[in-house]
C-alpha positions in Angstrom: 26.6 54.0 -29.7 23.5 55.8 -29.9 20.5 56.4 -27.3 16.9 55.8 -29.3 14.3 57.2 -26.9 11.2 54.6 -26.1 9.4 56.0 -23.0 9.5 58.8 -20.6 10.4 57.9 -17.1 6.6 59.0 -16.5 5.4 55.8 -18.2 7.3 53.2 -16.6 6.2 53.1 -12.9 7.9 51.5 -9.7 7.4 47.6 -10.0 6.1 47.8 -13.9 8.1 46.4 -16.8 7.5 47.2 -20.4 9.0 45.4 -23.6 10.4 47.4 -26.5 12.0 46.9 -30.0 15.0 49.2 -30.9 16.6 48.6 -34.2 15.6 44.8 -34.5 16.4 44.4 -30.8 14.1 43.2 -28.1 14.8 44.7 -24.9 13.1 44.8 -21.3 12.8 47.9 -19.1 11.9 47.5 -15.4 11.5 49.8 -13.0 12.7 48.5 -9.7 11.9 49.4 -6.2 13.0 53.4 -5.3 12.3 54.3 -9.4 15.4 52.7 -10.5 15.4 52.1 -14.2 17.0 49.1 -16.1 17.5 47.7 -19.2 18.0 44.3 -20.2 18.2 41.9 -23.5 14.7 40.8 -24.2 14.8 37.4 -24.9 16.4 34.8 -22.1 19.6 33.5 -23.7 18.9 30.3 -22.3 15.6 29.2 -23.4 15.2 32.0 -25.9 11.9 33.2 -24.5 11.1 36.4 -24.1 11.8 38.1 -20.5 8.0 39.5 -21.0 6.6 36.9 -20.4 7.6 36.3 -17.0 7.3 38.6 -13.8 8.9 40.8 -12.4 9.1 41.0 -8.4 9.6 45.0 -8.2 13.3 44.1 -6.2 16.0 44.3 -9.3 
């Protein structure tokens, strides 16, 4: 597995989310409470819509 840099830690603030496309795959980065950054598949597998269209409560 290889990694692709899409942003820096300073680009994503606590409570924010940002979507990216890497190698044809949509992904969503979120910066949760305490500055923990997590990555998710960018498309909802159940409804086939971009997760970036939803709201992020800053918790998870």
